[in-house]
Legacy VTK file of the C-alpha trace (Angstrom):
# vtk DataFile Version 3.0
C-alpha trace
ASCII
DATASET POLYDATA
POINTS 310 float
-294.465 -61.284 -50.550
-292.923 -57.941 -49.557
-295.570 -55.933 -47.707
-296.267 -52.341 -46.673
-298.737 -51.209 -44.011
-300.660 -48.025 -44.882
-302.991 -45.759 -42.916
-305.723 -43.407 -44.246
-306.165 -39.695 -43.645
-309.060 -37.314 -43.101
-312.232 -38.032 -45.061
-312.468 -41.771 -44.351
-314.500 -41.375 -41.143
-318.061 -42.651 -40.668
-320.548 -42.904 -37.805
-320.116 -46.221 -35.992
-316.418 -46.444 -36.785
-314.214 -48.702 -34.612
-317.080 -49.826 -32.377
-316.393 -53.559 -32.797
-312.708 -53.049 -31.981
-313.560 -50.970 -28.900
-315.890 -53.697 -27.655
-313.267 -56.397 -28.194
-310.373 -54.423 -26.700
-311.164 -52.755 -23.327
-307.828 -50.886 -23.197
-308.835 -48.970 -26.349
-312.138 -47.938 -24.802
-310.170 -46.769 -21.763
-307.804 -44.718 -23.964
-310.827 -43.065 -25.583
-312.432 -42.320 -22.210
-309.215 -40.740 -20.911
-308.825 -38.699 -24.108
-312.321 -37.214 -23.760
-311.752 -36.420 -20.084
-308.380 -34.731 -20.675
-309.463 -32.738 -23.732
-313.051 -31.949 -22.698
-314.347 -33.499 -25.931
-317.063 -35.941 -27.008
-314.986 -38.092 -29.348
-316.556 -41.343 -28.128
-320.041 -40.006 -28.909
-318.967 -38.582 -32.275
-317.568 -41.960 -33.344
-320.463 -44.091 -32.106
-323.529 -41.897 -32.647
-322.480 -38.778 -34.512
-324.086 -36.598 -35.650
-322.069 -36.389 -38.837
-321.441 -32.663 -38.401
-319.770 -33.368 -35.061
-317.570 -36.136 -36.450
-316.553 -33.876 -39.370
-314.992 -31.330 -37.013
-311.282 -31.598 -37.780
-310.128 -31.703 -34.147
-312.327 -34.809 -33.659
-312.010 -36.360 -37.121
-308.256 -36.723 -36.864
-308.090 -38.591 -33.519
-311.105 -40.707 -34.562
-309.357 -41.993 -37.678
-306.069 -42.510 -35.850
-307.762 -44.506 -33.075
-309.652 -46.657 -35.588
-306.468 -47.314 -37.564
-304.478 -48.386 -34.512
-307.372 -50.503 -33.243
-307.364 -52.372 -36.555
-303.571 -52.676 -36.458
-303.548 -54.117 -32.925
-306.256 -56.635 -33.853
-304.193 -57.687 -36.869
-301.075 -58.140 -34.765
-302.884 -60.667 -32.579
-303.611 -62.852 -35.604
-300.594 -62.408 -37.876
-296.832 -62.142 -37.529
-296.104 -60.165 -40.696
-293.285 -57.651 -40.616
-293.693 -54.976 -43.294
-290.842 -53.471 -45.257
-292.363 -49.996 -44.876
-295.204 -48.099 -43.274
-296.845 -45.010 -44.742
-299.848 -42.806 -44.087
-301.738 -40.192 -46.070
-301.305 -36.834 -44.286
-302.941 -37.495 -40.885
-302.297 -41.204 -41.517
-298.570 -40.616 -41.107
-299.212 -40.229 -37.359
-300.963 -43.612 -37.322
-297.957 -45.145 -39.069
-295.654 -43.631 -36.453
-297.682 -45.200 -33.631
-297.574 -48.572 -35.389
-293.806 -48.226 -35.871
-293.272 -47.339 -32.204
-292.104 -43.753 -32.757
-295.083 -42.285 -30.863
-297.310 -43.626 -28.101
-301.015 -43.816 -28.927
-301.846 -41.325 -26.176
-299.315 -38.760 -27.436
-300.364 -39.224 -31.062
-304.053 -38.727 -30.222
-303.202 -35.502 -28.395
-301.046 -34.262 -31.272
-303.579 -34.899 -34.031
-306.324 -33.337 -31.916
-304.197 -30.196 -31.524
-303.153 -30.441 -35.176
-306.829 -30.299 -36.161
-307.413 -27.288 -33.917
-304.337 -25.508 -35.255
-305.261 -26.124 -38.898
-308.603 -24.400 -38.368
-307.363 -21.603 -36.097
-304.504 -20.661 -38.446
-306.893 -19.770 -41.285
-308.241 -16.689 -39.540
-310.756 -14.781 -41.676
-309.238 -15.724 -45.038
-311.884 -17.154 -47.426
-310.541 -20.561 -48.484
-311.432 -23.642 -50.513
-310.167 -27.039 -51.613
-311.175 -29.114 -54.636
-310.357 -32.460 -56.233
-309.352 -32.283 -59.883
-309.994 -35.571 -61.674
-308.910 -36.493 -65.175
-305.770 -34.378 -65.589
-302.195 -35.347 -64.796
-300.411 -33.668 -61.900
-298.120 -31.515 -64.030
-301.094 -30.020 -65.882
-302.834 -29.293 -62.570
-299.720 -27.536 -61.259
-299.607 -25.409 -64.429
-303.275 -24.510 -63.965
-302.673 -23.509 -60.338
-299.795 -21.282 -61.394
-302.007 -19.593 -63.990
-304.897 -19.249 -61.535
-302.684 -17.749 -58.821
-303.273 -14.301 -60.339
-306.746 -14.555 -58.787
-305.429 -15.734 -55.412
-303.099 -18.297 -53.895
-303.848 -21.853 -55.048
-301.597 -24.902 -55.041
-301.671 -28.600 -55.884
-301.427 -30.222 -52.458
-302.503 -33.881 -52.524
-301.111 -36.025 -55.320
-303.464 -38.964 -54.787
-303.345 -40.821 -58.110
-301.882 -40.077 -61.555
-305.173 -38.403 -62.518
-306.520 -37.168 -59.159
-304.937 -34.123 -57.545
-306.378 -31.996 -54.756
-305.889 -28.234 -54.907
-306.055 -25.849 -51.967
-305.825 -22.130 -51.290
-307.889 -18.951 -51.261
-311.513 -19.192 -52.360
-310.855 -16.987 -55.388
-307.735 -18.896 -56.419
-309.403 -22.304 -56.174
-312.482 -21.064 -58.044
-310.305 -19.830 -60.919
-308.308 -23.079 -60.968
-311.507 -25.139 -61.104
-312.681 -23.052 -64.047
-309.373 -23.517 -65.875
-309.279 -27.241 -65.083
-312.697 -27.803 -66.625
-311.649 -25.831 -69.690
-308.519 -28.008 -69.938
-310.601 -31.180 -70.056
-310.839 -32.301 -66.423
-313.640 -34.799 -65.895
-314.453 -33.139 -62.594
-313.241 -30.346 -60.338
-315.184 -31.102 -57.193
-315.273 -28.698 -54.238
-314.403 -30.409 -50.946
-316.050 -29.739 -47.582
-313.065 -28.884 -45.398
-312.183 -26.665 -42.464
-309.243 -24.874 -44.026
-306.804 -24.553 -46.928
-304.779 -27.547 -45.769
-301.170 -28.144 -46.857
-300.633 -24.539 -47.966
-298.687 -21.578 -46.523
-302.049 -20.029 -45.581
-301.929 -22.131 -42.403
-298.239 -21.501 -41.735
-298.968 -20.685 -38.085
-300.255 -24.232 -37.608
-296.801 -25.553 -38.466
-295.196 -23.389 -35.775
-297.810 -24.310 -33.181
-297.532 -28.029 -33.966
-293.729 -27.920 -33.706
-294.076 -26.346 -30.251
-296.566 -29.039 -29.196
-294.387 -31.860 -30.525
-291.385 -30.516 -28.609
-293.138 -31.694 -25.437
-293.384 -35.263 -26.738
-290.910 -38.131 -26.913
-290.282 -39.387 -30.447
-288.481 -42.747 -30.203
-286.576 -44.667 -32.851
-289.045 -46.644 -34.963
-289.017 -50.385 -35.564
-290.147 -50.072 -39.217
-289.193 -47.268 -41.662
-292.047 -44.792 -42.214
-292.263 -43.024 -45.591
-292.516 -39.256 -45.138
-295.244 -37.354 -47.001
-292.807 -34.449 -47.145
-289.850 -35.916 -49.038
-290.829 -39.541 -49.824
-287.912 -40.881 -47.779
-288.148 -43.667 -45.194
-286.940 -42.972 -41.666
-286.909 -44.466 -38.172
-285.170 -41.457 -36.581
-287.519 -39.756 -34.131
-285.870 -36.325 -34.246
-285.827 -36.286 -38.041
-289.449 -37.415 -38.219
-290.540 -34.713 -35.767
-288.966 -31.996 -37.909
-290.622 -33.316 -41.077
-294.068 -33.522 -39.449
-294.045 -29.816 -38.631
-293.420 -29.025 -42.301
-295.836 -31.683 -43.593
-298.878 -29.681 -42.489
-298.075 -26.884 -44.997
-296.539 -29.053 -47.748
-297.971 -31.309 -50.485
-298.860 -34.929 -49.739
-296.782 -36.893 -52.257
-298.799 -40.108 -52.164
-298.211 -41.247 -55.759
-294.454 -40.958 -55.295
-294.669 -42.776 -51.959
-296.458 -45.763 -53.483
-294.066 -45.856 -56.438
-291.082 -45.712 -54.067
-292.373 -48.754 -52.194
-293.121 -50.575 -55.448
-289.611 -49.859 -56.748
-288.225 -51.320 -53.527
-290.077 -54.594 -53.968
-293.421 -54.047 -52.241
-296.189 -56.081 -53.887
-298.814 -56.101 -51.137
-300.383 -53.197 -49.233
-302.456 -53.739 -46.093
-304.592 -50.727 -45.176
-305.585 -50.273 -41.526
-308.520 -48.002 -40.769
-311.934 -46.835 -41.932
-313.082 -47.647 -45.468
-310.829 -48.412 -48.456
-309.709 -44.990 -49.627
-306.004 -45.741 -49.887
-306.548 -49.169 -51.412
-308.455 -47.511 -54.253
-305.707 -44.940 -54.766
-302.981 -47.588 -54.734
-304.741 -49.705 -57.369
-304.912 -46.602 -59.572
-301.166 -46.092 -59.130
-300.060 -49.731 -59.382
-302.637 -52.040 -60.969
-300.569 -55.123 -60.082
-300.462 -54.368 -56.356
-302.393 -56.587 -53.964
-304.482 -54.420 -51.616
-306.103 -55.684 -48.420
-308.167 -53.523 -46.065
-308.880 -54.016 -42.363
-311.787 -51.770 -41.399
-313.820 -54.091 -39.142
-313.116 -57.239 -37.127
-314.949 -59.376 -39.679
-312.301 -58.364 -42.241
-309.789 -60.437 -40.265
-311.673 -63.592 -41.218
-311.951 -62.640 -44.873
-308.231 -61.893 -45.196
-307.089 -65.267 -43.818
-307.423 -67.039 -47.130
-305.510 -64.296 -48.918
-302.696 -64.060 -46.406
-302.312 -67.827 -46.009
LINES 1 311
310 0 1 2 3 4 5 6 7 8 9 10 11 12 13 14 15 16 17 18 19 20 21 22 23 24 25 26 27 28 29 30 31 32 33 34 35 36 37 38 39 40 41 42 43 44 45 46 47 48 49 50 51 52 53 54 55 56 57 58 59 60 61 62 63 64 65 66 67 68 69 70 71 72 73 74 75 76 77 78 79 80 81 82 83 84 85 86 87 88 89 90 91 92 93 94 95 96 97 98 99 100 101 102 103 104 105 106 107 108 109 110 111 112 113 114 115 116 117 118 119 120 121 122 123 124 125 126 127 128 129 130 131 132 133 134 135 136 137 138 139 140 141 142 143 144 145 146 147 148 149 150 151 152 153 154 155 156 157 158 159 160 161 162 163 164 165 166 167 168 169 170 171 172 173 174 175 176 177 178 179 180 181 182 183 184 185 186 187 188 189 190 191 192 193 194 195 196 197 198 199 200 201 202 203 204 205 206 207 208 209 210 211 212 213 214 215 216 217 218 219 220 221 222 223 224 225 226 227 228 229 230 231 232 233 234 235 236 237 238 239 240 241 242 243 244 245 246 247 248 249 250 251 252 253 254 255 256 257 258 259 260 261 262 263 264 265 266 267 268 269 270 271 272 273 274 275 276 277 278 279 280 281 282 283 284 285 286 287 288 289 290 291 292 293 294 295 296 297 298 299 300 301 302 303 304 305 306 307 308 309
């Protein structure tokens, strides 16, 4: 069965995440200890004990999810010799996919997503912002609503998660107007999201420039498995090309529906999700009901997936 490995983005974190993997794999605990020492952070505490408000801080959330995802991936590799056709990640998750593919080292990726989180918050400045999830309308209708609402302030469709779930982002006034219009158009929900900035919009354009500068210091190698870009839904193993796309990804829409459909059209029938919770598995089933989705969140999941994978 043709397989793809996928990696979740921000929002999947929880207190206690990755603790069983860290106990089982001392080198991961060492990576975490070094990260905290070099960045003057308390990521280890945030992941193990919280509090939730600490773990929700974007500059900690992003490395926490990446570390958990790679911990799950490494544990899987010890048990199974399955080579995927593609790898893909949702926004932040694209960095996890690049580590798994060999484009980035874990240490470099952790540093980059930590800085990425800082940049995404810093770039906002004093601009009042908001994000919301619109559920029950197709993507084209949501884009039309955002265009109409833009008279009140910048607002864009930024995360195309499922055929009927699209996240919008922008100024507080623009998002408020779009939520109002979405409800009037028949949306089941237009839920405000608790976020640190208007992610994937030009409002954080500075973050793209800062991230590009930071990535210039890092070595991006040729990958072993093609990684689907959030930016243009094209697979690549070329480090230089991937680096350029990642800088733009931070201010561009996450084209997840198209990414899943691309993999399906190229023969992928099974998706294995590495990381906290089952967010992507749920999205994928809403995009392709026939897809087989398997999630590896905790070590015990390795035992449960044996029967399926055998």
